C-alpha positions in Angstrom: 3.5 -78.3 -6.1 2.2 -80.0 -9.0 3.8 -83.6 -10.1 2.6 -84.3 -14.2 4.0 -87.0 -16.4 2.5 -88.0 -20.2 2.4 -91.7 -18.7 -0.7 -92.6 -17.0 1.5 -95.7 -15.9 3.9 -93.4 -14.4 1.3 -91.5 -12.5 -0.4 -94.6 -10.9 3.3 -95.3 -9.5 2.9 -92.2 -8.1 -0.6 -92.5 -6.7 0.9 -95.7 -5.1 3.8 -94.0 -3.7 1.5 -91.2 -2.0 -0.6 -94.2 -0.6 2.7 -95.8 0.9 4.0 -92.3 2.4 0.6 -90.6 3.4 2.2 -87.4 1.1 0.2 -86.7 -1.9 0.8 -83.8 -4.5 -2.1 -82.9 -7.4 -1.1 -85.2 -10.3 -1.5 -84.4 -13.9 -1.4 -86.3 -17.1 -0.3 -83.6 -19.8 2.8 -83.3 -22.4 5.7 -81.1 -21.3 5.1 -79.5 -24.8 1.6 -78.6 -24.0 1.5 -78.1 -20.5 -1.8 -77.2 -19.2 -0.9 -74.1 -16.9 -1.1 -70.8 -16.8 1.8 -68.6 -18.2 4.3 -68.0 -15.3 2.6 -70.6 -12.6 5.7 -71.7 -11.3 8.6 -70.7 -9.5 10.8 -73.6 -10.0 10.3 -77.0 -12.4 12.6 -80.0 -12.3 13.1 -83.2 -13.8 15.2 -85.5 -11.7 16.4 -87.9 -14.3 14.1 -88.8 -17.3 11.3 -86.3 -19.2 13.8 -84.5 -21.4 16.1 -87.1 -23.1 12.9 -88.9 -24.2 11.1 -85.8 -25.9 11.8 -85.7 -29.6 11.6 -81.7 -29.6 13.4 -80.8 -26.5 13.6 -77.3 -27.6 10.2 -76.9 -27.7 9.9 -78.2 -24.2 12.1 -75.6 -23.1 10.1 -73.1 -24.9 7.3 -74.2 -23.2 8.9 -74.8 -19.3 10.2 -71.1 -20.0 6.5 -70.0 -20.6 5.2 -71.6 -17.3 7.8 -70.1 -15.0 7.9 -66.7 -13.4 10.3 -63.9 -13.9 13.5 -65.4 -11.6 12.0 -68.7 -11.7 14.1 -71.7 -12.0 14.4 -74.9 -14.4 16.8 -77.5 -13.0 17.0 -81.0 -15.1 19.0 -84.1 -15.2 19.8 -85.8 -18.6 22.6 -88.6 -19.9 25.5 -86.8 -20.3 26.0 -86.6 -24.3 29.2 -87.7 -24.2 28.2 -91.0 -22.9 26.3 -91.5 -26.2 29.4 -92.2 -27.9 30.3 -95.3 -25.9 28.3 -98.3 -25.1 26.5 -99.3 -22.1 28.8 -101.7 -20.5 30.6 -100.8 -17.1 33.7 -103.0 -18.0 36.4 -102.3 -20.5 34.3 -102.4 -23.4 32.4 -99.1 -21.8 35.4 -97.4 -22.4 35.8 -97.6 -26.2 33.7 -95.2 -28.2 31.4 -97.2 -30.9 29.7 -94.2 -32.7 29.9 -90.5 -33.3 29.6 -88.1 -30.5 27.6 -86.0 -33.4 25.1 -88.9 -34.5 21.7 -87.7 -33.2 19.8 -90.7 -34.0 17.4 -91.6 -31.5 18.0 -94.8 -29.5 15.3 -97.1 -30.0 14.0 -100.3 -28.5 11.2 -102.3 -29.9 8.8 -104.7 -28.3 7.9 -108.4 -29.6 5.2 -106.9 -32.1 8.4 -104.5 -33.1 6.5 -101.2 -31.6 8.9 -98.9 -30.1 8.7 -99.4 -26.3 11.7 -97.0 -25.3 13.1 -94.0 -27.4 15.8 -91.6 -26.4 17.1 -88.9 -28.0 20.4 -87.7 -28.0 21.6 -84.2 -28.2 25.3 -83.0 -28.0 26.0 -80.6 -25.1 25.9 -77.4 -27.4 22.5 -78.6 -28.8 21.5 -78.4 -25.0 22.9 -75.2 -24.3 21.4 -73.5 -27.9 17.7 -75.2 -26.8 18.1 -73.4 -23.4 19.4 -70.2 -24.4 16.9 -70.1 -27.5 13.9 -70.5 -25.2 14.8 -67.5 -23.2 16.6 -69.1 -20.3 19.7 -68.4 -19.0 22.2 -71.2 -17.8 23.4 -70.7 -14.5 25.5 -73.8 -14.1 26.6 -77.2 -15.3 27.1 -80.1 -13.0 28.6 -82.9 -14.2 28.9 -85.3 -11.1 32.1 -87.4 -10.5 31.9 -90.8 -9.7 32.1 -91.2 -5.6 35.7 -92.1 -4.2 34.4 -94.7 -1.6 31.5 -96.2 -4.0 33.1 -99.7 -5.3 30.1 -101.1 -6.6 28.2 -101.1 -10.1 25.0 -99.2 -11.2 23.6 -99.6 -14.1 25.9 -99.2 -16.6 28.3 -97.4 -14.2 30.9 -98.6 -12.3 34.3 -96.9 -10.9 36.1 -97.8 -13.9 33.9 -95.9 -16.2 33.3 -93.4 -13.6 36.6 -92.0 -12.9 37.2 -91.2 -16.5 33.7 -89.7 -17.8 30.4 -88.4 -16.3 27.2 -90.5 -17.1 25.0 -87.3 -16.0 24.9 -84.0 -16.7 22.7 -81.5 -14.2 21.3 -78.2 -16.3 20.6 -75.2 -13.5 18.7 -72.6 -15.7 16.4 -69.3 -14.8 14.2 -67.1 -16.5 15.6 -63.7 -16.5 13.3 -61.5 -14.2 13.9 -58.8 -17.4 13.9 -59.3 -20.9 17.7 -59.1 -22.5 17.8 -57.6 -25.8 
């Protein structure tokens, strides 16, 4: 098992977590578009919810992940559901009205006090994501769109039961590197 991130700060959090729990794994600082691992190194790669929406060239990331997976290996990742981009981040009524085109692929950018981008998230449509997966030589096995839990009445981030019963906030892609080359 190996954990990696492009951010040294995030890796520092991983070290702190390992210190608290007594569980550690090797940590590598690397860019997902240029991983320092040999071809076919892993049976499984996953991102719980962070990496792919922050990668400008996510198609390249998919190809690189394909490269490091063994034949039959799986790549599972969660991302902001593409539909969510059309709506404002508001758990109330305002969050139910589309304010921009689903097809607007402009990145969402937040800048710091000096005007330097501090947060950049890249929008891809569902079709874009699927084309990236297939174009990398991966097979899409499943696409999970979690529903809001019926018994949860609270607000989670910009999500609430009001929004959650209407559309998903997350998409989970389950892919596999084929065992044989498909022609």
